[in-house]
Structure formats: structure tokens, C-alpha cells
N, C-alpha and C positions, 0 to 999 in steps of 0.2 A: 761131591766127594763122599758123602755119607749115604748115598742112595742105595736101595736094596740091590740093584743090579751091580753097582760098583763093589759092594761088600761081597756079593757072590763071586764076582770076577777075582777079587783079591784073595778071598778065603778058600775058594774051591777050584777056581780056574775058568778059562774062557769057554771050555766045553759045557760046563755046568751053567754058565751065564747064557750061552746060546740055547740050551735046552729049556732053561727057565723062560726065556723070551718066547720061544716057540710054543711051549705049553700054555703060557699066559695068553698068547694070541689065540690059540685054539679055544681056550676057555671063554674068552671074550666073544669070539665068533659064534660059539655054540649058544651063549647067553643071548646074543643079538638075534639069532635065528629063532629061539624060543620066545623071547620077550619083546623083540624089536617090532618094527612095523615098516611097511613099505607103501608107497602110493603109486598108482598108475595114472595114465592120462585121463581116464574116466573120473578120477577123484577130483580133478581140477575143473570139471565142467559143472556150472551151476545148474540146479534143477529149474523147472519152469516157473515155480512160484518166486524164486529168487531173481530170475531174469525179469519177471514182470515187475517186481519191486524196483529193480535197478532202472528199467526203462521208464517207469513212472517218475522216479526221482530225477532222472535226466531230463525228461519232458518238463517237469515242474521247474527245474533250474533254468532251462532254456527260456521258458515263459517269463520267469522273473527277470532274467537278464534282458530279454526283449522289452519288457515293461520299463526297465531302467533306461534303456537306449531311447525309447520313445519320450520318456520324461526329460532326458538330456537334450533331445532335439527340440522339445517344446520349451526348453529353458525353465522347466518346472522343478528341477532338482535344487535343493538348498545345499550350499557349501557347508561342510562340517567345520567346526572351529579349528583354526590353525591350518586349514587345507584350502587349496585352490579348488575350483569347480571340477577340474579334470582329476585331481587327486581324490576328491570325494567320490566321483563316479567310479574310478578305478577301485577304490576301497570297498564300495558297496557291491560291485561285481565280484570282487575277490571273496567277500563274505558269503555271497550266494553260492559261488562255485566251491569254496572250501567246506561249506556245510553239506553239500550233496553227498560226498562219500560217507560221511557219518550217518546220514539218514538212510542211505541205501544199505549200509552194513548192519543196521540194527533190526 
């Protein structure tokens, strides 16, 4: 009720409010053109070094999970306190997989 547009509408009229909105939009568009930014599809593609880091991290995580699977098959995993063997296995696998994006992104 006390907004600038409402005050212009009430004090000066609807044509003035329309002009105000139009000019404000023009000003914002001009500012965005001068100060804003845009991205293209090329900006979303990782460079070779980043891809190498990501691939290494994925390979490392796969190896760790495979090692956990082997330990589980050999019944060499220890159950974590308050968890069954299956819950412990799942928790360890999730820890490895949740750690991978953090390592790849740094």
C-alpha cells in the first residue's frame, strides 16, 4: 500500500506509473548488459586437468568400494557399534562415495 509504484499511481496517475515501470525496466536491462554476465555451453565443460582429477577420484573410490566388497565376502569386516554387519558395510561404502565429490571438487 505504501510502495513507490502505488504512490506514483495514486499521486500522479496510471500513465506515470506505467512510464516509471518501463523506464525502471530499461535501466535494469541496461545495467545487466553492462555489468551482468552470461555463460555458454563451453563454460560448462571441464578442462583436461579437471577431468583427469575427476577420473582419478572416481577410480580411487571404485577401488576402495571393491576392497570393502572383498572384505565383506571374506567376512573380514567388523561391525560398527550399534549396527549390523550389513549396516556397517553400507555405511562404509556411503562414506567412500560421499567423500569422492569433495575430493574431486577441490
